[in-house]
N, CA, C and O atoms as CSV, one atom per row, in Angstrom:
chain,resi,resn,atom,element,x,y,z
A,1,MET,N,N,182.645,-30.520,69.936
A,1,MET,CA,C,183.363,-31.752,70.218
A,1,MET,C,C,184.752,-31.410,70.731
A,1,MET,O,O,185.411,-30.513,70.205
A,2,ILE,N,N,185.191,-32.118,71.749
A,2,ILE,CA,C,186.541,-31.971,72.285
A,2,ILE,C,C,187.287,-33.264,72.011
A,2,ILE,O,O,186.775,-34.351,72.279
A,3,ILE,N,N,188.500,-33.148,71.475
A,3,ILE,CA,C,189.296,-34.333,71.139
A,3,ILE,C,C,190.647,-34.218,71.836
A,3,ILE,O,O,191.472,-33.394,71.441
A,4,PRO,N,N,190.889,-35.033,72.868
A,4,PRO,CA,C,192.203,-35.015,73.509
A,4,PRO,C,C,193.298,-35.410,72.520
A,4,PRO,O,O,193.111,-36.300,71.691
A,5,ALA,N,N,194.438,-34.736,72.621
A,5,ALA,CA,C,195.590,-35.032,71.771
A,5,ALA,C,C,196.778,-35.346,72.667
A,5,ALA,O,O,197.108,-34.576,73.569
A,6,LEU,N,N,197.413,-36.474,72.414
A,6,LEU,CA,C,198.502,-36.971,73.248
A,6,LEU,C,C,199.766,-37.166,72.421
A,6,LEU,O,O,199.712,-37.225,71.193
A,7,ARG,N,N,200.880,-37.266,73.091
A,7,ARG,CA,C,202.160,-37.603,72.459
A,7,ARG,C,C,202.705,-38.842,73.157
A,7,ARG,O,O,202.623,-38.969,74.379
A,8,TYR,N,N,203.265,-39.759,72.358
A,8,TYR,CA,C,203.834,-40.993,72.908
A,8,TYR,C,C,205.208,-41.265,72.316
A,8,TYR,O,O,205.453,-41.005,71.138
A,9,ARG,N,N,206.110,-41.798,73.159
A,9,ARG,CA,C,207.451,-42.186,72.696
A,9,ARG,C,C,207.381,-43.344,71.716
A,9,ARG,O,O,208.143,-43.383,70.750
A,10,ASP,N,N,206.475,-44.291,71.951
A,10,ASP,CA,C,206.340,-45.460,71.085
A,10,ASP,C,C,204.903,-45.516,70.550
A,10,ASP,O,O,204.074,-46.262,71.071
A,11,PRO,N,N,204.614,-44.731,69.515
A,11,PRO,CA,C,203.242,-44.675,69.003
A,11,PRO,C,C,202.716,-46.022,68.502
A,11,PRO,O,O,201.516,-46.282,68.601
A,12,GLU,N,N,203.578,-46.875,67.972
A,12,GLU,CA,C,203.125,-48.185,67.489
A,12,GLU,C,C,202.614,-49.041,68.651
A,12,GLU,O,O,201.561,-49.669,68.544
A,13,ALA,N,N,203.363,-49.065,69.762
A,13,ALA,CA,C,202.932,-49.831,70.936
A,13,ALA,C,C,201.639,-49.259,71.496
A,13,ALA,O,O,200.758,-50.008,71.918
A,14,MET,N,N,201.523,-47.939,71.501
A,14,MET,CA,C,200.310,-47.317,72.029
A,14,MET,C,C,199.115,-47.576,71.114
A,14,MET,O,O,197.997,-47.742,71.602
A,15,LEU,N,N,199.325,-47.614,69.810
A,15,LEU,CA,C,198.239,-47.961,68.893
A,15,LEU,C,C,197.725,-49.365,69.215
A,15,LEU,O,O,196.516,-49.595,69.251
A,16,ALA,N,N,198.640,-50.291,69.448
A,16,ALA,CA,C,198.251,-51.666,69.789
A,16,ALA,C,C,197.518,-51.715,71.130
A,16,ALA,O,O,196.529,-52.437,71.262
A,17,PHE,N,N,197.982,-50.964,72.119
A,17,PHE,CA,C,197.344,-50.939,73.439
A,17,PHE,C,C,195.949,-50.309,73.364
A,17,PHE,O,O,194.986,-50.847,73.910
A,18,LEU,N,N,195.855,-49.188,72.696
A,18,LEU,CA,C,194.577,-48.474,72.624
A,18,LEU,C,C,193.535,-49.234,71.811
A,18,LEU,O,O,192.355,-49.229,72.163
A,19,THR,N,N,193.953,-49.886,70.728
A,19,THR,CA,C,192.997,-50.644,69.899
A,19,THR,C,C,192.813,-52.071,70.402
A,19,THR,O,O,191.887,-52.764,69.981
A,20,GLY,N,N,193.684,-52.511,71.294
A,20,GLY,CA,C,193.554,-53.847,71.880
A,20,GLY,C,C,192.661,-53.804,73.101
A,20,GLY,O,O,191.441,-53.703,72.974
A,21,PRO,N,N,193.262,-53.882,74.305
A,21,PRO,CA,C,192.446,-53.976,75.513
A,21,PRO,C,C,191.529,-52.776,75.764
A,21,PRO,O,O,190.475,-52.940,76.379
A,22,LEU,N,N,191.902,-51.570,75.303
A,22,LEU,CA,C,191.040,-50.417,75.564
A,22,LEU,C,C,189.877,-50.309,74.582
A,22,LEU,O,O,188.915,-49.591,74.853
A,23,GLY,N,N,189.943,-51.002,73.454
A,23,GLY,CA,C,188.794,-51.099,72.556
A,23,GLY,C,C,188.592,-49.960,71.572
A,23,GLY,O,O,187.538,-49.889,70.940
A,24,PHE,N,N,189.559,-49.068,71.417
A,24,PHE,CA,C,189.427,-48.013,70.410
A,24,PHE,C,C,189.504,-48.620,69.014
A,24,PHE,O,O,190.064,-49.700,68.831
A,25,GLU,N,N,188.939,-47.920,68.029
A,25,GLU,CA,C,189.015,-48.328,66.624
A,25,GLU,C,C,189.773,-47.267,65.848
A,25,GLU,O,O,189.637,-46.072,66.111
A,26,GLU,N,N,190.570,-47.713,64.891
A,26,GLU,CA,C,191.294,-46.767,64.042
A,26,GLU,C,C,190.301,-45.986,63.190
A,26,GLU,O,O,189.450,-46.566,62.515
A,27,HIS,N,N,190.422,-44.672,63.233
A,27,HIS,CA,C,189.671,-43.806,62.326
A,27,HIS,C,C,190.590,-43.437,61.167
A,27,HIS,O,O,190.205,-43.534,60.001
A,28,ALA,N,N,191.811,-43.011,61.500
A,28,ALA,CA,C,192.822,-42.699,60.481
A,28,ALA,C,C,194.191,-42.798,61.136
A,28,ALA,O,O,194.382,-42.365,62.272
A,29,VAL,N,N,195.128,-43.365,60.419
A,29,VAL,CA,C,196.516,-43.419,60.871
A,29,VAL,C,C,197.372,-42.938,59.711
A,29,VAL,O,O,197.406,-43.555,58.647
A,30,TYR,N,N,198.064,-41.826,59.934
A,30,TYR,CA,C,198.921,-41.234,58.902
A,30,TYR,C,C,200.361,-41.589,59.222
A,30,TYR,O,O,200.816,-41.443,60.356
A,31,ARG,N,N,201.065,-42.054,58.210
A,31,ARG,CA,C,202.441,-42.524,58.388
A,31,ARG,C,C,203.426,-41.574,57.725
A,31,ARG,O,O,203.108,-40.917,56.735
A,32,ASP,N,N,204.625,-41.513,58.287
A,32,ASP,CA,C,205.674,-40.691,57.706
A,32,ASP,C,C,206.400,-41.474,56.606
A,32,ASP,O,O,206.026,-42.606,56.298
A,33,ALA,N,N,207.419,-40.881,56.027
A,33,ALA,CA,C,208.158,-41.502,54.921
A,33,ALA,C,C,208.822,-42.818,55.312
A,33,ALA,O,O,209.038,-43.677,54.456
A,34,GLU,N,N,209.148,-42.988,56.591
A,34,GLU,CA,C,209.766,-44.223,57.072
A,34,GLU,C,C,208.734,-45.272,57.489
A,34,GLU,O,O,209.110,-46.383,57.865
A,35,GLY,N,N,207.458,-44.946,57.429
A,35,GLY,CA,C,206.400,-45.884,57.802
A,35,GLY,C,C,205.949,-45.782,59.244
A,35,GLY,O,O,205.052,-46.513,59.664
A,36,GLY,N,N,206.560,-44.881,60.015
A,36,GLY,CA,C,206.159,-44.687,61.406
A,36,GLY,C,C,204.897,-43.839,61.506
A,36,GLY,O,O,204.528,-43.143,60.560
A,37,ILE,N,N,204.248,-43.903,62.644
A,37,ILE,CA,C,203.034,-43.112,62.855
A,37,ILE,C,C,203.410,-41.642,63.006
A,37,ILE,O,O,204.192,-41.275,63.883
A,38,ALA,N,N,202.842,-40.806,62.137
A,38,ALA,CA,C,203.010,-39.360,62.226
A,38,ALA,C,C,201.836,-38.740,62.979
A,38,ALA,O,O,201.997,-37.744,63.684
A,39,HIS,N,N,200.654,-39.337,62.822
A,39,HIS,CA,C,199.432,-38.837,63.459
A,39,HIS,C,C,198.399,-39.954,63.415
A,39,HIS,O,O,198.231,-40.605,62.384
A,40,ALA,N,N,197.706,-40.178,64.527
A,40,ALA,CA,C,196.667,-41.206,64.571
A,40,ALA,C,C,195.395,-40.626,65.177
A,40,ALA,O,O,195.440,-39.797,66.086
A,41,GLU,N,N,194.260,-41.082,64.650
A,41,GLU,CA,C,192.943,-40.694,65.148
A,41,GLU,C,C,192.187,-41.979,65.456
A,41,GLU,O,O,192.003,-42.829,64.584
A,42,LEU,N,N,191.752,-42.110,66.702
A,42,LEU,CA,C,191.053,-43.319,67.136
A,42,LEU,C,C,189.694,-42.942,67.704
A,42,LEU,O,O,189.530,-41.882,68.307
A,43,LYS,N,N,188.714,-43.836,67.501
A,43,LYS,CA,C,187.356,-43.602,67.985
A,43,LYS,C,C,186.961,-44.671,68.995
A,43,LYS,O,O,187.397,-45.819,68.919
A,44,LEU,N,N,186.134,-44.265,69.927
A,44,LEU,CA,C,185.479,-45.190,70.846
A,44,LEU,C,C,184.074,-44.633,71.030
A,44,LEU,O,O,183.891,-43.591,71.658
A,45,GLY,N,N,183.090,-45.325,70.485
A,45,GLY,CA,C,181.738,-44.795,70.479
A,45,GLY,C,C,181.709,-43.495,69.709
A,45,GLY,O,O,182.174,-43.441,68.570
A,46,SER,N,N,181.169,-42.445,70.308
A,46,SER,CA,C,181.118,-41.149,69.632
A,46,SER,C,C,182.311,-40.262,69.988
A,46,SER,O,O,182.390,-39.119,69.539
A,47,GLY,N,N,183.240,-40.787,70.796
A,47,GLY,CA,C,184.411,-40.020,71.196
A,47,GLY,C,C,185.619,-40.322,70.326
A,47,GLY,O,O,185.660,-41.324,69.612
A,48,MET,N,N,186.588,-39.445,70.400
A,48,MET,CA,C,187.791,-39.598,69.593
A,48,MET,C,C,188.994,-39.065,70.364
A,48,MET,O,O,188.868,-38.144,71.170
A,49,ILE,N,N,190.152,-39.650,70.110
A,49,ILE,CA,C,191.432,-39.114,70.571
A,49,ILE,C,C,192.367,-39.048,69.385
A,49,ILE,O,O,192.164,-39.729,68.380
A,50,MET,N,N,193.384,-38.231,69.506
A,50,MET,CA,C,194.445,-38.172,68.498
A,50,MET,C,C,195.771,-38.305,69.239
A,50,MET,O,O,195.891,-37.913,70.400
A,51,PHE,N,N,196.759,-38.862,68.553
A,51,PHE,CA,C,198.090,-38.886,69.143
A,51,PHE,C,C,199.140,-38.937,68.057
A,51,PHE,O,O,198.868,-39.278,66.906
A,52,GLY,N,N,200.340,-38.589,68.456
A,52,GLY,CA,C,201.476,-38.614,67.548
A,52,GLY,C,C,202.734,-38.904,68.339
A,52,GLY,O,O,202.688,-39.097,69.554
A,53,PRO,N,N,203.854,-38.931,67.643
A,53,PRO,CA,C,205.117,-39.267,68.310
A,53,PRO,C,C,205.629,-38.128,69.182
A,53,PRO,O,O,205.560,-36.959,68.803
A,54,ALA,N,N,206.144,-38.487,70.355
A,54,ALA,CA,C,206.719,-37.505,71.267
A,54,ALA,C,C,207.967,-36.867,70.666
A,54,ALA,O,O,208.335,-35.750,71.029
A,55,SER,N,N,208.603,-37.568,69.763
A,55,SER,CA,C,209.860,-37.085,69.191
A,55,SER,C,C,209.667,-36.012,68.124
A,55,SER,O,O,210.644,-35.423,67.664
A,56,ARG,N,N,208.433,-35.751,67.726
A,56,ARG,CA,C,208.202,-34.742,66.686
A,56,ARG,C,C,208.707,-33.390,67.193
A,56,ARG,O,O,208.265,-32.896,68.231
A,57,ASP,N,N,209.626,-32.812,66.451
A,57,ASP,CA,C,210.247,-31.554,66.844
A,57,ASP,C,C,209.598,-30.410,66.068
A,57,ASP,O,O,210.103,-29.972,65.034
A,58,ASN,N,N,208.466,-29.938,66.593
A,58,ASN,CA,C,207.805,-28.788,65.994
A,58,ASN,C,C,207.342,-27.862,67.108
A,58,ASN,O,O,207.580,-28.142,68.283
A,59,ALA,N,N,206.682,-26.761,66.756
A,59,ALA,CA,C,206.277,-25.772,67.757
A,59,ALA,C,C,205.341,-26.382,68.802
A,59,ALA,O,O,205.509,-26.132,69.995
A,60,TYR,N,N,204.354,-27.184,68.369
A,60,TYR,CA,C,203.429,-27.812,69.322
A,60,TYR,C,C,204.169,-28.812,70.206
A,60,TYR,O,O,203.942,-28.860,71.415
A,61,GLY,N,N,205.044,-29.599,69.614
A,61,GLY,CA,C,205.799,-30.595,70.360
A,61,GLY,C,C,206.634,-29.994,71.481
A,61,GLY,O,O,206.861,-30.642,72.503
A,62,LYS,N,N,207.088,-28.768,71.298
A,62,LYS,CA,C,207.877,-28.101,72.336
A,62,LYS,C,C,207.019,-27.698,73.538
A,62,LYS,O,O,207.555,-27.417,74.610
A,63,LEU,N,N,205.705,-27.667,73.370
A,63,LEU,CA,C,204.797,-27.289,74.456
A,63,LEU,C,C,204.381,-28.472,75.321
A,63,LEU,O,O,203.909,-28.285,76.443
A,64,VAL,N,N,204.551,-29.680,74.811
A,64,VAL,CA,C,204.029,-30.878,75.470
A,64,VAL,C,C,205.183,-31.709,76.028
A,64,VAL,O,O,206.167,-31.969,75.335
A,65,VAL,N,N,205.049,-32.122,77.294
A,65,VAL,CA,C,206.043,-33.003,77.890
A,65,VAL,C,C,205.355,-34.297,78.319
A,65,VAL,O,O,204.141,-34.326,78.526
A,66,SER,N,N,206.127,-35.345,78.447
A,66,SER,CA,C,205.596,-36.637,78.876
A,66,SER,C,C,205.303,-36.606,80.377
A,66,SER,O,O,205.862,-35.777,81.095
A,67,PRO,N,N,204.430,-37.505,80.861
A,67,PRO,CA,C,204.207,-37.580,82.309
A,67,PRO,C,C,205.518,-37.825,83.070
A,67,PRO,O,O,205.719,-37.292,84.161
A,68,GLU,N,N,206.402,-38.633,82.484
A,68,GLU,CA,C,207.690,-38.916,83.120
A,68,GLU,C,C,208.503,-37.638,83.285
A,68,GLU,O,O,209.061,-37.389,84.354
A,69,ALA,N,N,208.574,-36.823,82.221
A,69,ALA,CA,C,209.340,-35.576,82.287
A,69,ALA,C,C,208.692,-34.565,83.233
A,69,ALA,O,O,209.389,-33.764,83.856
A,70,ALA,N,N,207.362,-34.599,83.342
A,70,ALA,CA,C,206.647,-33.663,84.211
A,70,ALA,C,C,206.637,-34.123,85.662
A,70,ALA,O,O,206.246,-33.362,86.548
A,71,GLY,N,N,207.060,-35.354,85.917
A,71,GLY,CA,C,207.011,-35.893,87.273
A,71,GLY,C,C,205.615,-36.355,87.663
A,71,GLY,O,O,205.297,-36.448,88.848
A,72,GLY,N,N,204.795,-36.640,86.684
A,72,GLY,CA,C,203.412,-37.076,86.893
A,72,GLY,C,C,202.539,-36.443,85.834
A,72,GLY,O,O,203.031,-35.722,84.967
A,73,VAL,N,N,201.250,-36.707,85.896
A,73,VAL,CA,C,200.349,-36.130,84.896
A,73,VAL,C,C,199.718,-34.862,85.454
A,73,VAL,O,O,199.600,-34.692,86.668
A,74,THR,N,N,199.321,-33.993,84.567
A,74,THR,CA,C,198.658,-32.759,84.986
A,74,THR,C,C,197.169,-32.795,84.646
A,74,THR,O,O,196.449,-31.836,84.924
A,75,GLY,N,N,196.710,-33.870,84.058
A,75,GLY,CA,C,195.309,-34.064,83.722
A,75,GLY,C,C,195.099,-35.518,83.357
A,75,GLY,O,O,196.045,-36.305,83.317
A,76,SER,N,N,193.864,-35.866,83.094
A,76,SER,CA,C,193.579,-37.241,82.702
A,76,SER,C,C,192.412,-37.243,81.727
A,76,SER,O,O,191.798,-36.207,81.473
A,77,ILE,N,N,192.120,-38.398,81.195
A,77,ILE,CA,C,191.040,-38.552,80.225
A,77,ILE,C,C,189.977,-39.448,80.832
A,77,ILE,O,O,190.285,-40.517,81.359
A,78,TYR,N,N,188.716,-39.011,80.758
A,78,TYR,CA,C,187.585,-39.811,81.204
A,78,TYR,C,C,186.848,-40.287,79.967
A,78,TYR,O,O,186.511,-39.492,79.090
A,79,VAL,N,N,186.598,-41.592,79.899
A,79,VAL,CA,C,185.935,-42.192,78.745
A,79,VAL,C,C,184.677,-42.910,79.215
A,79,VAL,O,O,184.735,-43.751,80.112
A,80,VAL,N,N,183.542,-42.577,78.611
A,80,VAL,CA,C,182.284,-43.228,78.950
A,80,VAL,C,C,182.164,-44.521,78.149
A,80,VAL,O,O,182.274,-44.511,76.923
A,81,VAL,N,N,181.938,-45.629,78.846
A,81,VAL,CA,C,181.705,-46.923,78.211
A,81,VAL,C,C,180.412,-47.508,78.779
A,81,VAL,O,O,180.061,-47.250,79.931
A,82,SER,N,N,179.716,-48.287,77.976
A,82,SER,CA,C,178.419,-48.810,78.416
A,82,SER,C,C,178.550,-50.009,79.348
A,82,SER,O,O,177.683,-50.219,80.196
A,83,ASN,N,N,179.606,-50.796,79.213
A,83,ASN,CA,C,179.799,-51.981,80.052
A,83,ASN,C,C,181.130,-51.842,80.771
A,83,ASN,O,O,182.114,-52.485,80.404
A,84,VAL,N,N,181.156,-51.005,81.792
A,84,VAL,CA,C,182.415,-50.703,82.469
A,84,VAL,C,C,183.007,-51.939,83.142
A,84,VAL,O,O,184.228,-52.094,83.154
A,85,ALA,N,N,182.182,-52.819,83.700
A,85,ALA,CA,C,182.705,-54.032,84.341
A,85,ALA,C,C,183.371,-54.945,83.318
A,85,ALA,O,O,184.429,-55.512,83.590
A,86,GLY,N,N,182.770,-55.091,82.159
A,86,GLY,CA,C,183.357,-55.903,81.097
A,86,GLY,C,C,184.639,-55.287,80.569
A,86,GLY,O,O,185.606,-55.998,80.297
A,87,HIS,N,N,184.654,-53.965,80.421
A,87,HIS,CA,C,185.855,-53.257,79.967
A,87,HIS,C,C,186.980,-53.450,80.977
A,87,HIS,O,O,188.118,-53.735,80.604
A,88,PHE,N,N,186.654,-53.293,82.259
A,88,PHE,CA,C,187.627,-53.488,83.339
A,88,PHE,C,C,188.211,-54.901,83.284
A,88,PHE,O,O,189.427,-55.073,83.361
A,89,ALA,N,N,187.353,-55.907,83.152
A,89,ALA,CA,C,187.810,-57.306,83.113
A,89,ALA,C,C,188.751,-57.536,81.936
A,89,ALA,O,O,189.757,-58.231,82.080
A,90,ARG,N,N,188.442,-56.961,80.770
A,90,ARG,CA,C,189.295,-57.130,79.590
A,90,ARG,C,C,190.666,-56.495,79.811
A,90,ARG,O,O,191.686,-57.071,79.431
A,91,VAL,N,N,190.693,-55.306,80.426
A,91,VAL,CA,C,191.966,-54.621,80.666
A,91,VAL,C,C,192.787,-55.363,81.717
A,91,VAL,O,O,194.003,-55.489,81.570
A,92,VAL,N,N,192.148,-55.850,82.766
A,92,VAL,CA,C,192.856,-56.634,83.788
A,92,VAL,C,C,193.452,-57.896,83.169
A,92,VAL,O,O,194.604,-58.238,83.438
A,93,ALA,N,N,192.666,-58.590,82.338
A,93,ALA,CA,C,193.150,-59.812,81.687
A,93,ALA,C,C,194.342,-59.538,80.772
A,93,ALA,O,O,195.195,-60.404,80.579
A,94,ALA,N,N,194.395,-58.336,80.212
A,94,ALA,CA,C,195.509,-57.966,79.329
A,94,ALA,C,C,196.710,-57.431,80.106
A,94,ALA,O,O,197.710,-57.038,79.505
A,95,GLY,N,N,196.619,-57.411,81.437
A,95,GLY,CA,C,197.739,-56.960,82.254
A,95,GLY,C,C,197.814,-55.455,82.424
A,95,GLY,O,O,198.883,-54.925,82.729
A,96,GLY,N,N,196.699,-54.750,82.233
A,96,GLY,CA,C,196.688,-53.296,82.379
A,96,GLY,C,C,197.090,-52.854,83.776
A,96,GLY,O,O,196.855,-53.565,84.753
A,97,ASP,N,N,197.694,-51.684,83.867
A,97,ASP,CA,C,198.165,-51.125,85.132
A,97,ASP,C,C,197.014,-50.367,85.801
A,97,ASP,O,O,196.873,-49.157,85.623
A,98,ILE,N,N,196.206,-51.078,86.559
A,98,ILE,CA,C,195.055,-50.492,87.236
A,98,ILE,C,C,195.545,-49.728,88.461
A,98,ILE,O,O,196.202,-50.299,89.332
A,99,VAL,N,N,195.225,-48.431,88.528
A,99,VAL,CA,C,195.661,-47.631,89.676
A,99,VAL,C,C,194.508,-47.334,90.641
A,99,VAL,O,O,194.751,-47.039,91.811
A,100,LEU,N,N,193.267,-47.408,90.173
A,100,LEU,CA,C,192.081,-47.311,91.024
A,100,LEU,C,C,191.108,-48.385,90.558
A,100,LEU,O,O,190.693,-48.390,89.399
A,101,ALA,N,N,190.750,-49.282,91.445
A,101,ALA,CA,C,189.893,-50.414,91.089
A,101,ALA,C,C,188.475,-49.960,90.730
A,101,ALA,O,O,188.057,-48.847,91.047
A,102,LEU,N,N,187.765,-50.844,90.071
A,102,LEU,CA,C,186.363,-50.610,89.715
A,102,LEU,C,C,185.548,-50.406,90.979
A,102,LEU,O,O,185.583,-51.234,91.889
A,103,GLU,N,N,184.808,-49.291,91.036
A,103,GLU,CA,C,183.959,-49.028,92.197
A,103,GLU,C,C,182.836,-48.071,91.834
A,103,GLU,O,O,182.904,-47.344,90.844
A,104,GLU,N,N,181.798,-48.093,92.670
A,104,GLU,CA,C,180.677,-47.161,92.523
A,104,GLU,C,C,181.171,-45.754,92.850
A,104,GLU,O,O,182.015,-45.569,93.727
A,105,GLN,N,N,180.630,-44.759,92.129
A,105,GLN,CA,C,181.029,-43.375,92.350
A,105,GLN,C,C,179.890,-42.577,92.974
A,105,GLN,O,O,178.725,-42.856,92.690
A,106,PRO,N,N,180.195,-41.589,93.817
A,106,PRO,CA,C,179.141,-40.830,94.486
A,106,PRO,C,C,178.229,-40.058,93.528
A,106,PRO,O,O,177.064,-39.826,93.851
A,107,GLN,N,N,178.733,-39.657,92.364
A,107,GLN,CA,C,177.916,-38.933,91.406
A,107,GLN,C,C,177.076,-39.871,90.545
A,107,GLN,O,O,176.266,-39.424,89.732
A,108,GLY,N,N,177.275,-41.173,90.731
A,108,GLY,CA,C,176.535,-42.184,89.986
A,108,GLY,C,C,177.454,-43.022,89.127
A,108,GLY,O,O,178.536,-42.578,88.743
A,109,GLY,N,N,177.030,-44.212,88.832
A,109,GLY,CA,C,177.784,-45.097,87.965
A,109,GLY,C,C,179.000,-45.716,88.632
A,109,GLY,O,O,179.244,-45.542,89.826
A,110,GLN,N,N,179.748,-46.439,87.822
A,110,GLN,CA,C,180.980,-47.094,88.256
A,110,GLN,C,C,182.118,-46.584,87.388
A,110,GLN,O,O,181.900,-46.116,86.271
A,111,SER,N,N,183.333,-46.680,87.912
A,111,SER,CA,C,184.502,-46.352,87.102
A,111,SER,C,C,185.737,-47.037,87.676
A,111,SER,O,O,185.743,-47.520,88.808
A,112,TYR,N,N,186.781,-47.059,86.852
A,112,TYR,CA,C,188.102,-47.512,87.284
A,112,TYR,C,C,189.125,-46.676,86.533
A,112,TYR,O,O,188.812,-46.059,85.515
A,113,THR,N,N,190.345,-46.660,87.041
A,113,THR,CA,C,191.392,-45.831,86.453
A,113,THR,C,C,192.635,-46.669,86.199
A,113,THR,O,O,193.013,-47.514,87.011
A,114,LEU,N,N,193.266,-46.416,85.048
A,114,LEU,CA,C,194.503,-47.110,84.701
A,114,LEU,C,C,195.563,-46.122,84.263
A,114,LEU,O,O,195.272,-44.988,83.884
A,115,ARG,N,N,196.797,-46.584,84.326
A,115,ARG,CA,C,197.931,-45.840,83.790
A,115,ARG,C,C,198.357,-46.561,82.523
A,115,ARG,O,O,198.625,-47.762,82.550
A,116,ASP,N,N,198.423,-45.831,81.403
A,116,ASP,CA,C,198.839,-46.489,80.167
A,116,ASP,C,C,200.346,-46.730,80.185
A,116,ASP,O,O,201.032,-46.220,81.072
A,117,PRO,N,N,200.877,-47.487,79.237
A,117,PRO,CA,C,202.302,-47.849,79.275
A,117,PRO,C,C,203.274,-46.669,79.290
A,117,PRO,O,O,204.440,-46.838,79.646
A,118,GLU,N,N,202.808,-45.469,78.907
A,118,GLU,CA,C,203.700,-44.310,78.933
A,118,GLU,C,C,203.322,-43.300,80.010
A,118,GLU,O,O,203.810,-42.170,80.003
A,119,GLY,N,N,202.447,-43.706,80.941
A,119,GLY,CA,C,202.177,-42.894,82.115
A,119,GLY,C,C,200.932,-42.024,82.088
A,119,GLY,O,O,200.608,-41.399,83.098
A,120,GLN,N,N,200.224,-41.962,80.968
A,120,GLN,CA,C,198.984,-41.182,80.938
A,120,GLN,C,C,197.920,-41.884,81.781
A,120,GLN,O,O,197.892,-43.112,81.853
A,121,ILE,N,N,197.052,-41.107,82.413
A,121,ILE,CA,C,196.001,-41.633,83.278
A,121,ILE,C,C,194.660,-41.589,82.537
A,121,ILE,O,O,194.272,-40.556,81.991
A,122,TRP,N,N,193.966,-42.724,82.529
A,122,TRP,CA,C,192.665,-42.866,81.878
A,122,TRP,C,C,191.665,-43.404,82.893
A,122,TRP,O,O,191.972,-44.338,83.634
A,123,THR,N,N,190.473,-42.820,82.929
A,123,THR,CA,C,189.382,-43.363,83.730
A,123,THR,C,C,188.279,-43.786,82.782
A,123,THR,O,O,187.890,-43.031,81.892
A,124,PHE,N,N,187.773,-45.002,82.976
A,124,PHE,CA,C,186.664,-45.536,82.181
A,124,PHE,C,C,185.495,-45.738,83.120
A,124,PHE,O,O,185.627,-46.372,84.166
A,125,GLY,N,N,184.345,-45.194,82.741
A,125,GLY,CA,C,183.174,-45.315,83.586
A,125,GLY,C,C,181.890,-45.226,82.793
A,125,GLY,O,O,181.906,-44.940,81.595
A,126,ASP,N,N,180.773,-45.472,83.466
A,126,ASP,CA,C,179.491,-45.389,82.774
A,126,ASP,C,C,178.684,-44.159,83.179
A,126,ASP,O,O,177.544,-43.998,82.743
A,127,TYR,N,N,179.254,-43.300,83.997
A,127,TYR,CA,C,178.594,-42.035,84.327
A,127,TYR,C,C,178.753,-41.069,83.161
A,127,TYR,O,O,179.861,-40.864,82.666
A,128,HIS,N,N,177.654,-40.483,82.725
A,128,HIS,CA,C,177.677,-39.478,81.660
A,128,HIS,C,C,176.982,-38.238,82.198
A,128,HIS,O,O,175.793,-38.298,82.512
A,129,PRO,N,N,177.680,-37.118,82.315
A,129,PRO,CA,C,177.085,-35.933,82.922
A,129,PRO,C,C,175.823,-35.426,82.217
A,129,PRO,O,O,174.988,-34.779,82.850
A,130,GLU,N,N,175.674,-35.704,80.935
A,130,GLU,CA,C,174.522,-35.182,80.195
A,130,GLU,C,C,173.412,-36.183,79.979
A,130,GLU,O,O,172.387,-35.835,79.393
A,131,GLY,N,N,173.575,-37.409,80.427
A,131,GLY,CA,C,172.548,-38.366,80.077
A,131,GLY,C,C,172.368,-39.483,81.067
A,131,GLY,O,O,173.141,-39.668,82.007
A,132,ASP,N,N,171.332,-40.203,80.817
A,132,ASP,CA,C,170.964,-41.362,81.627
A,132,ASP,C,C,171.865,-42.534,81.257
A,132,ASP,O,O,172.110,-42.778,80.075
A,133,HIS,N,N,172.348,-43.244,82.234
A,133,HIS,CA,C,173.111,-44.467,82.014
A,133,HIS,C,C,172.520,-45.525,82.940
A,133,HIS,O,O,172.893,-45.631,84.108
A,134,ASP,N,N,171.621,-46.277,82.409
A,134,ASP,CA,C,170.925,-47.324,83.154
A,134,ASP,C,C,170.119,-46.756,84.326
A,134,ASP,O,O,169.863,-47.466,85.298
A,135,GLY,N,N,169.714,-45.476,84.242
A,135,GLY,CA,C,168.872,-44.872,85.243
A,135,GLY,C,C,169.586,-44.371,86.478
A,135,GLY,O,O,168.974,-43.657,87.273
A,136,ARG,N,N,170.840,-44.705,86.680
A,136,ARG,CA,C,171.520,-44.350,87.928
A,136,ARG,C,C,171.703,-42.839,88.090
A,136,ARG,O,O,171.533,-42.314,89.191
A,137,HIS,N,N,172.041,-42.148,87.027
A,137,HIS,CA,C,172.268,-40.697,87.101
A,137,HIS,C,C,170.992,-39.982,87.547
A,137,HIS,O,O,171.027,-39.139,88.442
A,138,ASP,N,N,169.876,-40.320,86.923
A,138,ASP,CA,C,168.601,-39.681,87.274
A,138,ASP,C,C,168.190,-39.972,88.706
A,138,ASP,O,O,167.677,-39.090,89.395
A,139,GLU,N,N,168.409,-41.197,89.161
A,139,GLU,CA,C,168.007,-41.572,90.511
A,139,GLU,C,C,168.777,-40.783,91.565
A,139,GLU,O,O,168.203,-40.383,92.578
A,140,LYS,N,N,170.060,-40.557,91.340
A,140,LYS,CA,C,170.884,-39.922,92.370
A,140,LYS,C,C,170.807,-38.404,92.326
A,140,LYS,O,O,170.985,-37.757,93.358
A,141,THR,N,N,170.547,-37.815,91.157
A,141,THR,CA,C,170.594,-36.357,91.051
A,141,THR,C,C,169.231,-35.733,90.807
A,141,THR,O,O,169.076,-34.517,90.913
A,142,GLY,N,N,168.249,-36.552,90.485
A,142,GLY,CA,C,166.940,-36.020,90.177
A,142,GLY,C,C,166.862,-35.425,88.791
A,142,GLY,O,O,165.835,-34.867,88.405
A,143,GLY,N,N,167.980,-35.545,88.016
A,143,GLY,CA,C,168.037,-34.901,86.697
A,143,GLY,C,C,167.652,-35.748,85.563
A,143,GLY,O,O,167.669,-35.294,84.419
């Protein structure tokens, strides 16, 4: 299992964004002595992400910079969802920053891409490299 780990300046706002329009569910949220988020684990289907505050001053924190500080992102997260059109509609209705509209992909399936409030790039789609998603993957690749 691979679990992306992110850092955010405003972890509370990101928790609300990720569990709101993006549909993640809280798995565990650990709070510091002041009640702020020290570490969060969220699930979506069988996938998981973790995140914590960008302000954490530790050895790992010194290795990670925000997209703003880097002048853009150096990678992105792809999330498989079963109803990508419905997910897209929910994010658009919530005012999400869509950077690539919902469209069919050459490898199969549909996807769209958004920028989260702190600049991370997320793509949501129904293409799954290891499995069938409504038959489209098998039809296009023979696999």
